[in-house]
N, C-alpha and C positions, 0 to 999 in steps of 0.2 A: 481466310477467316474474317469474320466480322462480329460485332457485338450482337448478342442474341442467338448466335449459333450454339448448338449442343455438341460437345466433344466427349470422347471416352478417354480417360486419363488415369494412369497408375501413379499413386503418390509415393515419392521416393524418400522424402525426409521432412522434418519440421524445421521451420526457421523461427528466429526470435520474433515474437509478436503473436505467435500461436497459429500461424497458417501452415498448411502443407504445401510442399513444392513438388511439381511434376512437369513433364514435358509432353507436348503434342506437336508432332511434325517438327521436332527440334526446337520448338519455341517454349520458353519457360512460362508456367502458369502458377499462380498462388491461389490455393483453394482453402477458404476458412472451414473449420469444423471437420477437417479430414485427418486421417491417421496414416502413417507410413505403412504401405502394404494394401491400402484400400484401392480398389478399382471402381471408379465412379463415372457416372454420366453427369456432366456439369455444363451449365449455361455460361457463356462468356458475358461478363458484365462490363469489362473495360479492356482496352488494348493500348499499350504504350509502344515505344520503339523497340524495347528489349524484353518486355514481359507483358503478361496479361493477368487478369483476375477472373475467376469463375466460381459460381456457387453450385453446390451439389444439388442435383435434381433427383438422383437415385443412386443408391449404393448397389453396384453390380456384384461385387465380391468384397466382403468386409475383411479388413486386416485382422490378423490373429491378436493384435494388441487392442482392438476395439472391444468394448464391453459386450458380452454375448447378448443377443436378443434385442439389441438397440437398433431400431430402424429410424430413429429421429435424426434429422440432418441439419437443423438450423441453430443459430445462436440462441434464438428464443426458446427452442425445444429444450435446451439445456440450461435454462434460467440465467443466461448471460455468462455461463462458465465454459470457456472455450477449450478446456481439457477434460471436461466431465465425461466424455465418451471414451476416454482412454483408461485402461487398467492402471491402478495407482502405481504399482511398481514400475510400469513403463513410463508414467508421467515423470518419475524421478530420473529414470535413465535418459529420457529426452532432454530434460532440463539440464542435466549434467553435461551432455554432449554439446548442447547449444551454448552453454556458458564457456566451455573450453574452446570451442571453435571460434567464438566471438573474441575471446581474449587473445588467442593466437593470431587471428587474422588482422584485427584492428590494432592490437598491441604490438604487432610485429615481433612475436616471440617464436623463435625457431626451435629452441630447446624444449625438452620435456618439462611440463609444469607439474610441480608437486601438489597434485590435487588429492585432497583427503576425503573426497566423496560428498554426498548430499545427505543431510540429516532429515529423514522423513517425519511426518506427523502421525501421532497416535489417533487423533480425531481428524478425519478428512472432510467432515461436513459439520455445519452449525458451529463453526469455530470463531466467527467474527464477534468481537466485543463492541464493535461500532458499525452501524449502518447509516448511510446517508442517501436518501431517496427523494427524487422530485415527486411532487403531487401532479396528477393529471386527471382529466375527465374522459372516460371512454363509455360511449353509449349511455350518457347521462349519469354514470357512476364514478364517484371519486376513487382513484386508485393511487398507489405508489408503486414504483418499480425501477427498472433499468432503462437507460436510453438504448434504443436500437443502434447498431453500429453505424457510424458516420451520419447520425441524425439526432434530433432532439425529440423524436417520437418515443413516448414511454410505453413499455409493455409490462404487464403484470404477470407474475408466476403463481401457480397454484400452491406449490410447496417450496419455500425458499430454502435451498440447501446450504446457504452460507450464513444467514442470520443465526444468532444463538436461539435456542428454543424459547427462552423467556422473551426475547425481543420479538420473535415471530408471533407469540400469543398477544403481546401488547399491541403490536402494529395492526393485527387483524381486528382486534376489539376496537381500537381507535378508529379505524376506517369504517367499521360498522356504525359507530356513533356519529361520525362526521356525515355519513350519508343520510342519517336520520335528520340531520340538522340543516340541510339545504345550504351548505357553505359553497362559496364560489372558489374557483381555482385560478391561479395566476396564468395569464395568457401572454406569452413572450412577444407576440405581434403587436397587440394594442396596449400592452403594459397594464392591463386591468386584472381584477381578481384578487383574492385574499390569500389562499394557502399556496406556499411556494415549495418548501422542503420539509422533510421529517428526518430528524437525527435521533437515533436511539443508541445509548451506550449502556454497557453493563460490566460489572467487575466479576471476579471469580466466585464471589458469594451470591451472584445472580441479583444483586441490587441494580436498579435501573434508573437511568437519567433520560428524560425525554426533552427534546428541544424542537419546537415547531417554529419554522421560519415563515413570516407573513410579509405581505407587500404593503399593507396599510392596516389601520386599526378599526375599520368599519364593523367587523364582526368579532371584535376582540372579547367582548363580554360573554358572548355565546360560546366562544372557544374555551374561555376560562372554565365555564361551567362543565363542558365536556371533559376537559383534562382533569379537573378536580374530582369529577365522578369516577374517572378511570383509577385514580389513586385509592378510592374506597374499595374497588374490586380487586386490585392487585397491590398487595402490601409490599411487594418487591420494588414498587416505584418509590424512590426516596428523594427524587429531585425532578422538578419540572420548570422549564424555561420557555419563554417566548422571545424570539429574536426578530427585530424589525429590519427588513432589507428592502429598500426602495430603489436601489441602483441596479446596474446591469453587469457588475463584475462577475468573473468566473467563479469566485469563491462562493461557498454555500451560505455561510452565516452573514448576518448583518453586522453593523457596528455596535449595536446596542442589544444586550441580552437582559431580559427582566425575569428574575426568579419569582415564580408565583406559588411554588409549593416546595417545602422540604429543605434539604441541604444544598449548599452552594456547590458541592462537589461530590464526586464518587471517590472512594478510597480503595486503592489497590496495594497489595503488599508483595514485594519481591525481595527474597533473601533477607527478610527481617526488617526491611525499610518500607515505611508506609508512604505512598505517593497520593497526592490529591489530583484528581482529573476534573477539569472544568469543561464547559461545552466546546471551547476552542483550543483545548490542550492537545498537543501531539502525544500520543501514546500508541505503541505498537498494537495492531488490531487482533493479533493472535497470541493470547497470553501464554499458552503452553509452549509455543515455539519461540516466543521472545526469550524465555529463560534459557533455552538451548542456544539461541543466537548470541546472547550476552555472555554465556559461559564460554563459548568458542572465542569470542572477541577477547575476553579476559585471559584465556589460555594463550592466545597469540601475543597479547601484551606482555606476558611473562611476569617475572617477579617484579612487582612495583613497589616493594618495600623501600621506604625512605626516598622515593623518586617523585619527580615533578611531572605531571601528565596533563595534557590538554584534551578536553572532550569537545570537539568542534561540531557544530550543528547539534547541540545537546538537547534540544527540546525541553522537556521538564526535568532534565538533569538525571534521568534514570540511570544510565550507564556510568556517568561520572561519579554519582554518589555510591554506586556499588564498588567502583575502583577505589574510592576514598577510604574504604575500610583498611587498606594496606598502604596506600600511597602517602607520601609526605604532604603533597598538596596537589589539588586538581583545579584546573581552570576550565570552566564551562562557558562556551560562547554560543549565543542564540539570538536571532534577530527579532523573534516575536516576544514582545514585552510581557504579555500575559503568561506565557510559558515560563519566563524567568521569575516572575512574581510567584507563580506556583512552586517553582523549584526552591526558591528561598524559604517559603513556608515549610516545605518538606524538610529542608536541611535544619531549620530551627527546631521543628517538632521532633526530629530524630537525633537532635544534639550532634549534628555533623558540623564541625568547625573548621575543617581543612579544605573546604571548597570555596572558590571565588567565582562569582557569576558576572559575565560581561554581556551587556545588551548591545547588539550590533551585528553587522555582517562579518562573516569569518574573514573575508579578504581584507577588511579594515582592522579588525581587532587582533587577529593572530600575529601579524607583523609587529604590532605594539608589544604584545606579550613576549615574543621571541627576542625583541630588541633589549628588553629590560631584565629578562630572566632566562637562565639556561634550562631548557626542557629535555627530559629524558625520553619522552615518547608522546605520540599524538594518536588519538582515535578520531577518525572521520566517519560521519554517518550522514552524508549529504542528500539532498533531494535528487530527483531523477536527472537533473542537468549536470550532476557531478560537481567537481571542484574547479574554481577559477584557476587558470594557469599561473597567474602571478602569485597566488597563494602557495602553490606547489613549489615555485621557484624560491620563495622566501624560506621554505623549509630546507631546501637543498643548500641555500646560502648559509644557514645556521647549523648545518650538519647534524640534524636530528637523526639519531641512530635507528629508531624503531617507529614504524607507522602501521597502524591497524586501520583498514579501510573497509567499512560496511557499505555495501552498494545494493540498490534496488533496480539498477539498470546496467546490464552487462556491457552495453555499447559505450556508455560514458566511463565505466570502470576501465574498459579496454583502452580507451583514449588516454585516460590518466595513467595507466600502466606504462604506455609509451613515453609520456612526459617524465614520469618518475625514473624510468630506465635511463633516459637521456641525462637525468640529473645525478646519476650514479647510484641508484637504488636497484636492488634485485627483488623480484617476486619470489619470496622464500616459500610461502605456503598459500594454498587457496582451498576454501571449502564453501559449501552451499547449505542453506537451511531452507526447507520448504515452508515458508511462511503462509503461502496462499494455495493450498491444494485445490484442484479442479480448475485452476487458471494457469495461464502461461507465465505468470510473473515469477521472477527468479531473484532470490536474495543471496548475496555472496559475502563472504568474509575473507579478507586477504591480509597477509603480513608482508611488509616490505622492510628490508634491512639495508643499511648503508654499506656499500662495497668498501 
């Protein structure tokens, strides 16, 4: 076998990351956009010592789990959604099995896991309340879209299945006006050009915030005119920012955001608490599923009446403030200062007085809190890299009885399961919430109890 060869392969299973796995001549291949049960003709694109990767050229026999009539085969065909070719009930089944397999294998768990299942979504398209897309120029036309896999080449989709419907309208109208205005687009190679990224957020009332990220101010006046004109057509637009980003960091926003129209924030309400969302605020992108996720987390936390709770990696303090309704005191730890400022405003305006906010890294602030105050429970909602091992050890040392762990990455959750098990905790319950239908992403909620 060599790169460029075509092979016929039967897909046996899905693995975390969204690719199908099959064997050819006893050799393992990973095939993107494939479904277990597919028989495909695929072209080998890379070969390693123990495995290879191949791209579908033709579906010879489709899986029963593949959406009927679908002959599309590429990541771009499905608008960057790597599970969109799979029937939704099967998406949930595959995510559940991948989560359990990952936890058992990496977490070294031999016993049966008390898995309570996955909570599916009622709306499986147009559910995102935030989109962040790079600008690009294709055939002389300004577009926004997704990066192709393993590249920075942007592709545009005709009908975006993930953007909210109001965001879709606003983005399409804005692109039309930008193309009429002869704007330049940022070029990563020579660091020239004007437009870099477009961020559109909306709340459950369909109020919209637009943030346009630019490289320099040369065409700023013209851009302001376009954006203000957009607000006259769409009354749903209540906030418009311009963000200047002249460096090469991986983050989207620049260091300076200038409000040019309307309110400084969007307001979202969860369980009677009103939250302010700014351009750089962290807020879950699927509002309907967020409520289900947080309800499950609070169920696992149990009776918090008169108890002291830590909300680590708290973002804008959403979950911590929901818990504060019954808890004696909640300590929220977050490293992003703007999120903490937003959380403090939310607490003040909702007359929440039993929450304390700590700005800093969890690995630094949590040991300080545990040293000075006895805590009854901790909620973790870390980024994809999971939790620092020393942080987990500090919990074990202080004998915290109850840990609720929300994870967006089964691999790092599984790693931390092993650490917590070695520290004398047991994985009592595990559930999943499908925050991102049509994609391979898996959100899990787990409960750990001290043995």
